[in-house]
C-alpha positions in Angstrom: -104.5 83.0 110.4 -102.3 80.7 108.2 -103.8 77.5 107.1 -102.1 74.3 108.0 -100.7 73.9 104.5 -99.4 77.5 104.6 -97.6 76.9 107.9 -96.0 73.8 106.4 -94.8 75.9 103.4 -92.9 78.4 105.6 -89.1 78.3 105.3 -87.0 77.9 108.4 -85.9 81.6 108.1 -89.5 82.8 107.9 -90.4 80.6 110.9 -87.5 82.0 112.8 -88.9 85.5 112.4 -92.0 84.7 114.4 -91.9 86.1 117.9 -92.3 83.8 120.8 -95.8 85.1 121.4 -96.8 84.6 117.7 -95.4 81.1 117.7 -97.2 80.3 121.0 -100.4 81.4 119.4 -100.3 78.6 116.8 -103.2 76.2 117.0 -102.6 72.6 117.6 -103.3 71.7 114.0 -100.8 74.4 112.8 -98.2 73.0 115.2 -98.9 69.5 114.0 -98.4 70.7 110.4 -94.8 71.7 111.1 -92.2 69.5 109.5 -89.3 68.0 111.4 -87.0 70.4 109.5 -89.0 73.4 110.7 -89.1 72.1 114.3 -85.3 71.9 114.2 -85.2 75.5 113.2 -87.1 76.9 116.2 -85.0 79.3 118.3 -84.6 79.2 122.0 -86.9 82.1 122.7 -89.8 80.4 120.8 -89.3 77.1 122.7 -89.1 78.8 126.1 -92.3 80.6 125.4 -94.2 77.3 124.8 -96.8 76.3 127.4 -97.5 72.7 128.6 -100.5 72.8 126.3 -98.3 73.8 123.3 -95.9 71.0 124.1 -98.8 68.6 124.3 -99.6 69.5 120.6 -96.2 68.2 119.4 -96.3 64.8 117.7 -93.8 62.2 118.8 -91.8 62.5 115.5 -91.6 66.3 116.1 -90.3 65.7 119.7 -87.7 63.4 118.2 -86.6 66.2 115.8 -85.6 68.6 118.6 -81.8 69.1 118.9 -80.0 68.6 122.2 -79.7 72.3 122.5 -83.4 72.9 121.9 -84.3 70.1 124.4 -82.1 71.6 127.0 -84.1 74.8 126.9 -87.4 73.0 127.6 -88.4 73.5 131.2 -88.9 70.5 133.5 -92.6 71.5 133.6 -92.8 71.3 129.9 -91.1 68.0 129.8 -93.5 66.7 132.4 -96.3 67.6 129.9 -95.0 65.0 127.5 -97.3 62.0 127.3 -96.0 58.4 127.2 -96.1 58.4 123.4 -94.1 61.6 123.1 -91.6 60.4 125.8 -91.2 57.2 123.8 -90.2 59.4 120.8 -87.1 60.8 122.5 -83.9 59.5 120.9 -81.0 58.1 123.0 -79.0 61.2 122.2 -81.8 63.4 123.6 -82.2 61.3 126.7 -78.5 61.3 127.4 -78.6 65.1 127.3 -81.4 65.6 129.8 -80.5 67.3 133.0 -81.4 65.8 136.4 -84.0 68.5 136.9 -85.6 67.7 133.5 -85.6 64.0 134.3 -87.4 64.6 137.6 -90.0 66.4 135.5 -90.9 63.2 133.7 -93.7 61.3 135.3 -93.5 57.7 136.5 -95.6 56.8 133.5 -93.2 58.5 131.1 -90.2 56.6 132.6 -92.3 53.5 132.5 -92.8 53.9 128.7 -89.0 54.1 128.1 -87.7 51.3 125.9 -84.7 49.3 127.1 -82.6 51.2 124.5 -83.7 54.5 126.0 -83.0 53.4 129.5 -79.5 52.3 128.6 -78.8 55.8 127.3 -79.1 57.2 130.9 -75.9 57.9 132.7 -75.2 56.8 136.2 -75.8 60.4 137.4 -79.1 60.6 135.5 -80.2 57.3 137.1 -79.5 58.7 140.5 -81.7 61.7 139.7 -84.8 59.6 139.0 -87.5 59.6 141.7 -87.9 56.5 143.8 -91.4 56.0 142.4 -90.0 56.3 138.9 -87.4 53.6 139.5 -90.1 51.4 141.1 -92.3 51.9 138.0 -89.8 50.0 135.8 -90.9 46.6 134.9 -88.7 43.5 135.0 -87.6 43.8 131.4 -86.6 47.4 131.9 -84.8 46.7 135.1 -83.0 43.8 133.5 -81.7 46.1 130.8 -79.8 48.4 133.2 -76.1 48.0 133.2 -74.0 47.3 136.3 -72.6 50.8 136.0 -76.1 52.3 135.9 -77.1 50.3 139.0 -74.2 51.7 140.9 -76.0 55.1 140.5 -79.1 54.0 142.5 -79.3 55.8 145.8 -80.3 54.4 149.2 -83.6 56.3 148.9 -84.4 54.7 145.5 -83.5 51.2 146.7 -85.4 51.4 150.0 -88.5 52.4 148.0 -88.4 49.2 146.0 -91.0 46.5 146.7 -90.2 42.8 147.1 -91.5 42.4 143.5 -89.0 45.0 142.3 -86.1 43.3 144.1 -87.1 40.0 142.4 -86.5 41.7 139.0 -82.8 42.0 139.7 -80.6 39.6 137.8 -77.8 37.7 139.6 -75.2 39.9 137.7 -77.0 43.1 138.9 -77.1 41.8 142.5 -73.4 41.2 142.5 -72.8 44.7 141.2 -74.4 46.4 144.1 -72.2 48.1 146.7 -72.6 47.0 150.4 -74.2 50.3 151.2 -76.8 49.7 148.5 -77.4 46.2 149.7 -78.0 47.5 153.2 -80.5 50.0 151.8 -82.7 47.1 150.5 -83.8 46.5 154.1 -84.4 43.2 155.9 -87.7 42.6 154.2 -86.4 42.9 150.7 -83.2 41.0 151.4 -85.1 38.1 152.9 -87.3 38.1 149.8 -84.3 37.3 147.5 -84.7 34.0 145.7 -82.1 31.2 146.1 -80.2 32.1 142.8 -79.9 35.8 144.0 -78.7 34.7 147.4 -76.2 32.3 145.8 -74.9 35.2 143.7 -74.0 37.4 146.6 -70.2 38.1 146.9 -68.3 37.2 150.1 -68.0 41.0 150.8 -71.7 41.4 150.4 -72.4 38.4 152.7 -70.1 39.8 155.4 -71.8 43.2 155.2 -75.3 41.9 156.1 -76.5 42.9 159.5 -76.8 40.1 162.1 -80.6 40.7 162.1 -80.9 40.4 158.3 -78.8 37.2 158.1 -80.8 35.6 160.9 -84.0 36.5 159.1 -83.0 34.5 156.0 -85.3 31.5 155.3 -83.9 27.9 155.5 -83.9 27.7 151.7 -81.9 30.9 151.4 -79.4 29.7 154.0 -79.0 26.4 152.3 -78.4 28.2 149.0 -75.1 29.7 150.3 -72.0 28.1 149.0 -69.2 26.9 151.3 -67.2 30.0 150.3 -70.1 32.3 151.3 -70.5 30.5 154.6 -66.8 30.9 155.2 -67.3 34.7 154.8 -69.8 35.0 157.7 -68.6 37.2 160.5 -68.3 36.3 164.2 -71.1 38.8 165.0 -73.4 37.2 162.4 -72.8 33.7 163.8 -73.2 34.7 167.5 -76.6 36.0 166.7 -77.9 32.8 165.1 -80.7 31.0 166.9 -80.9 27.2 167.3 -83.4 27.2 164.4 -80.9 29.1 162.2 -78.1 26.7 163.0 -80.5 23.8 162.2 -80.9 25.2 158.7 -77.2 24.7 157.8 -76.5 21.7 155.5 -73.8 19.3 156.6 -71.4 20.6 153.9 -71.9 24.2 155.3 -71.2 23.1 158.8 -67.9 21.5 157.6 -67.1 24.8 155.8 -67.0 26.8 159.1 -63.6 27.9 160.2 -62.4 27.2 163.8 -62.9 30.9 164.6 -66.5 30.8 163.3 -67.1 27.6 165.2 -65.8 29.1 168.4 -68.4 31.8 168.1 -71.2 29.3 168.3 -72.7 28.9 171.7 -73.0 25.6 173.5 -76.7 25.8 173.0 -76.4 26.2 169.2 -73.9 23.4 169.0 -76.3 21.1 170.9 -78.9 21.9 168.2 -76.8 20.2 165.5 -78.4 17.0 164.5 -76.4 13.8 164.0 -75.8 14.4 160.3 -74.4 17.9 161.0 -72.3 16.7 163.9 -71.0 13.9 161.7 -69.8 16.5 159.1 -67.5 18.2 161.6 -63.9 17.7 160.6 -61.3 16.5 163.1 -59.8 19.9 163.1 -63.1 21.5 164.0 -63.8 18.9 166.7 -60.3 19.5 168.2 -61.0 23.3 168.3 -64.2 23.0 170.4 -64.0 24.2 174.0 -65.0 22.2 177.0 -68.1 24.4 177.4 -69.2 23.7 173.8 -68.7 20.0 174.1 -70.3 19.5 177.6 -74.0 19.7 176.4 -73.4 17.2 173.7 -71.5 14.6 175.9 -73.6 12.4 178.2 -71.2 10.3 180.3 -72.8 7.1 181.8 -72.9 6.9 185.6 -69.9 5.1 187.0 -70.6 1.5 188.0 -68.7 0.1 191.1 -67.7 -3.5 190.7 -67.1 -5.4 193.9 -64.9 -8.5 193.3 -66.2 -11.7 194.8 -63.5 -13.9 196.4 -64.4 -17.5 196.6 -63.0 -19.5 199.6 -60.8 -22.5 198.8 -62.8 -25.5 198.0 -62.1 -28.9 199.8 -62.5 -32.2 198.1 -65.5 -32.8 200.3 -67.2 -29.6 199.4 -66.5 -30.2 195.7 -68.0 -33.7 195.9 -71.1 -32.3 197.8 -71.5 -29.5 195.3 -71.5 -32.0 192.6 -73.9 -34.3 194.4 -76.3 -31.6 195.5 -78.9 -31.0 192.8 -79.7 -27.4 191.9 -83.0 -26.0 193.0 -83.7 -25.4 189.3 -82.9 -28.9 188.4 -85.8 -31.2 187.4 -86.6 -33.9 190.0 -84.6 -37.1 189.4 -86.2 -40.5 189.3 -85.8 -42.5 192.6 -84.1 -45.9 192.2 -86.9 -47.5 194.1 -89.8 -45.3 193.0 -91.4 -43.9 190.0 -90.5 -40.7 188.3 -90.7 -37.7 190.6 -90.8 -39.6 193.8 -89.3 -37.5 196.5 -87.0 -38.9 199.2 -88.1 -38.7 202.8 -86.4 -36.2 205.0 -84.2 -37.3 207.8 -86.0 -36.6 211.0 -84.6 -33.7 213.0 -84.1 -33.6 216.8 -87.2 -34.6 218.6 -88.6 -36.4 215.6 -86.4 -39.5 215.7 -87.8 -42.4 213.8 -88.3 -45.7 215.8 -86.0 -48.4 214.7 -87.6 -51.4 213.2 -86.3 -54.4 215.1 -87.1 -57.9 214.0 -89.8 -59.7 216.2 -88.4 -61.4 219.3 -85.3 -59.2 219.3 -84.5 -57.2 222.5 -84.5 -53.5 221.8 -81.7 -51.5 223.3 -82.7 -49.5 226.4 -81.7 -46.2 224.9 -84.4 -46.6 222.3 -87.0 -46.1 225.1 -88.2 -42.7 226.0 -87.5 -41.0 229.3 -88.9 -42.8 232.3 -89.4 -46.0 230.3 -87.9 -49.3 231.3 -86.4 -51.7 229.0 -88.7 -54.3 227.7 -88.0 -57.9 226.6 
């Protein structure tokens, strides 16, 4: 067997004369002794004869020395044998040449070891060929490095496999780049986990594409993060499915941004859920567009009060003088001219209680002053 130094001394022509079986028999130390120039001279037959163990013996610098043609002849199984260090040794040119089958051969760990520069070398087609778990294995820095063109290559399967943490790694620019079908693939759970900046970045087309269930599931902070333009993009179906709680989450400026068509889609129950600040934000145009059914729950008319006019009879001069003379029952007692304060006047006797007249002594009393059956006295 050749020593490691002897292997390193072989010319590219000499190395090319080795059969695939001979080359596959090289020990790991002999393979490690090959220079990058020798690696670049390996023919297709020699490379195809390599086992996963043989590939595992290549140093990262030797992996990086393989040409695009050589790399294309490595099986997906052999590529899957690359460890993270070897995968990190792939150049952007090599990565851009990998087939979808070869990429699927890379493990999640391999993809996770890709630098941002390597990831950017992947085409949209290559991105779509990655497994869902490989995409999910990307960290926030890697995800943030993906271009909007690359993101358009993500499939519904890949997007639905993302966790809420993965979704949180999307930048606002990347969120805006997603097609409506991709956004729908997020699922309600992931969409309702978007932070306020991500929600605020959604385009009007994306907003209108959200299912009624998804939009209704947004938290109050997410709803309040919507701009007036975004609110104006809500569909009638989305608005009709809002609960009173959902309506209560709207800011007054958002309520004012609703079109008359959108406002007409709100039920009377939902309109009655608006608080005074929200109601006060309605424009005159919006108020004028409300139907009688929508207004009824908010209007509480007072019960009609019937007023009966009181017609006073004409007053005579006598009654006027009496009314002026007669003290009110609420009036404090007046002092009597002959008595002290508060002295009450004696009542005039009624029938049967006539008071006996006081005649001076020695004066004849008239006969009619006597009672019945009495005779006049002298």
